[in-house]
N, C-alpha and C positions, 0 to 999 in steps of 0.2 A: 504493500500500500504506500510506503514511503516513496517509492519510485513513481507511482501514479501521481501522487501529490506534487512531487518535484517537477515531473515532466509537464503536468498541467500548468503549473505556475510559470515554468520556463516558456511554454508555448504562448502564454499571455504576457510575456515580456516583464515578468516580475524581476525586481532587482534585489541583490544581496540576500539570496535564498540561503537560509541557515537551517541545518537539521541538528537538533539536540537530542542525543540519546538519553532518555530518562530511566532506562532500565536500571534497577537497583537504587535509584534516587527517590522515586515516588511511585505510589500505586495508581495514580490517576491516569497515566498513559505510558506507553513505551517510547514514544517519540513526540517531539514538538517541532513543527516546521514554522519558521518565521520568515516573512518576505515583505518587501516594500513595493507599493504602487505609487506612481507619481501624482495621482489625484484620487479623490473620492470616487470618481466615476470608474477609474481603472481598478481600484480596490473592490468595488462592487461587482464589476464584470468578472474579475478573477474569482471572487467568492462564488458567484452564480455558476460559472463554468465548472469549478472544482466540485461544488456540491452535486451538480448533475452527474459528473463522472463517478463520484463516490457512490451515489445512489445506484447508478447503473451497474457498479461493481458489487452491489449488495451490502454496502456499508450503511448502518444507521447514521444519520447526519442531523445535527442541530446547529443553529447559528445564532449569534448575538451581534448586534451592531450594524445590521444591514441598513436601517433607515439613514444613518449619518455617514457610514462608510469611512470614518476616520480610522477606526480599528474594528476589524471584523474577526471574531473568534469562531472557528468551526470545530465542533467536537465530533470526531468520527471514531469514537471508541478508543482504540489503542493509539490513535494519532490526534493531536490537537494542533490546529493551524491558526496562526496569528497573522493577519494581513494588515499592514499599517500604511498610512501616508508617512513620508519621511520624518517630519518634525514630531509626530506622535511616537514613532518608533524610537527616535533619539531620546525623547522624554522618558519613556518607560524602560528602555534598555534591558529587555528581558534576558538577553544573552548573559549579561553581567550577573544576574540573579542565579543563573545556572552554571556559572563559571566557564563560559566559552567566549571566545572573541567574535565580534561581528565580522562578517566576511570582508568588508573594506578595510578593517583594522588589520586583518591577516595579510593583506596584499602589500601594505606599505611599511 
Protein backbone atom coordinates (compact mmCIF):
# COMPACT_ATOMS: atom_id res chain seq x y z
CA UNK A 1 0.00 0.00 0.00
CA UNK A 2 2.88 2.40 0.67
CA UNK A 3 3.96 2.14 -2.96
CA UNK A 4 0.38 2.80 -4.14
CA UNK A 5 0.24 5.93 -1.96
CA UNK A 6 3.67 7.15 -3.05
CA UNK A 7 3.03 6.58 -6.75
CA UNK A 8 -0.38 8.30 -6.59
CA UNK A 9 1.18 11.34 -4.92
CA UNK A 10 4.07 11.33 -7.37
CA UNK A 11 1.62 11.17 -10.31
CA UNK A 12 -0.15 14.24 -8.87
CA UNK A 13 3.16 16.17 -8.62
CA UNK A 14 3.34 16.14 -4.82
CA UNK A 15 6.57 17.56 -3.46
CA UNK A 16 8.84 16.38 -0.64
CA UNK A 17 7.18 12.97 -0.22
CA UNK A 18 8.36 11.43 3.02
CA UNK A 19 7.57 7.91 4.26
CA UNK A 20 7.94 7.39 8.01
CA UNK A 21 8.13 3.80 9.28
CA UNK A 22 6.07 3.73 12.47
CA UNK A 23 6.41 0.01 13.19
CA UNK A 24 7.58 -0.44 16.76
CA UNK A 25 6.97 3.26 17.54
CA UNK A 26 3.17 3.34 17.75
CA UNK A 27 0.20 1.05 17.31
CA UNK A 28 -1.87 3.60 15.36
CA UNK A 29 -0.35 2.69 11.97
CA UNK A 30 2.62 1.01 10.31
CA UNK A 31 3.54 3.93 8.04
CA UNK A 32 2.93 7.64 7.73
CA UNK A 33 3.29 9.37 4.39
CA UNK A 34 3.73 13.14 4.35
CA UNK A 35 3.65 15.26 1.20
CA UNK A 36 3.24 18.85 0.07
CA UNK A 37 0.96 20.40 -2.53
CA UNK A 38 1.52 23.94 -3.79
CA UNK A 39 -2.06 25.08 -3.17
CA UNK A 40 -5.24 24.04 -1.42
CA UNK A 41 -6.62 23.03 -4.79
CA UNK A 42 -3.68 20.68 -5.45
CA UNK A 43 -3.88 19.22 -1.92
CA UNK A 44 -7.60 18.53 -2.40
CA UNK A 45 -7.06 16.92 -5.81
CA UNK A 46 -4.24 14.73 -4.49
CA UNK A 47 -6.46 13.64 -1.59
CA UNK A 48 -9.42 12.82 -3.83
CA UNK A 49 -7.31 10.83 -6.29
CA UNK A 50 -5.55 8.94 -3.51
CA UNK A 51 -8.78 8.08 -1.69
CA UNK A 52 -10.28 6.79 -4.93
CA UNK A 53 -7.26 4.54 -5.55
CA UNK A 54 -7.22 3.26 -1.96
CA UNK A 55 -10.94 2.46 -2.06
CA UNK A 56 -10.46 0.68 -5.39
CA UNK A 57 -7.70 -1.39 -3.72
CA UNK A 58 -10.14 -2.36 -0.96
CA UNK A 59 -8.74 -0.14 1.79
CA UNK A 60 -11.16 1.51 4.21
CA UNK A 61 -10.57 5.26 3.99
CA UNK A 62 -11.52 8.23 6.16
CA UNK A 63 -10.42 11.84 5.64
CA UNK A 64 -10.30 15.05 7.65
CA UNK A 65 -9.67 18.58 6.39
CA UNK A 66 -11.16 18.37 2.90
CA UNK A 67 -13.22 21.59 3.13
CA UNK A 68 -10.15 23.82 3.70
CA UNK A 69 -7.42 21.66 2.11
CA UNK A 70 -4.64 23.33 4.13
CA UNK A 71 -3.94 19.97 5.77
CA UNK A 72 -5.74 16.82 4.75
CA UNK A 73 -5.34 13.68 6.84
CA UNK A 74 -6.25 10.38 5.21
CA UNK A 75 -6.57 7.36 7.47
CA UNK A 76 -6.23 4.17 5.44
CA UNK A 77 -5.80 1.72 8.31
CA UNK A 78 -2.12 0.79 8.45
CA UNK A 79 -1.15 3.95 6.54
CA UNK A 80 -1.81 7.52 7.57
CA UNK A 81 -1.31 10.20 4.93
CA UNK A 82 -0.78 13.89 5.67
CA UNK A 83 -1.07 16.31 2.74
CA UNK A 84 -0.10 19.91 3.41
CA UNK A 85 0.28 23.29 1.80
CA UNK A 86 3.98 24.29 2.25
CA UNK A 87 3.60 26.80 5.08
CA UNK A 88 1.30 24.50 7.06
CA UNK A 89 3.74 21.61 6.71
CA UNK A 90 6.61 23.81 7.88
CA UNK A 91 4.58 24.95 10.91
CA UNK A 92 3.65 21.43 12.11
CA UNK A 93 6.95 19.76 11.10
CA UNK A 94 5.67 16.21 11.68
CA UNK A 95 8.93 14.64 10.57
CA UNK A 96 10.73 16.21 13.53
CA UNK A 97 8.18 14.68 15.92
CA UNK A 98 9.02 11.22 14.54
CA UNK A 99 12.77 11.81 14.37
CA UNK A 100 13.25 11.89 10.59
CA UNK A 101 14.57 14.64 8.33
CA UNK A 102 12.32 16.35 5.80
CA UNK A 103 13.24 15.40 2.21
CA UNK A 104 14.62 18.83 1.26
CA UNK A 105 16.73 18.88 4.43
CA UNK A 106 18.33 15.57 3.36
CA UNK A 107 19.31 16.94 -0.06
CA UNK A 108 21.40 19.86 1.05
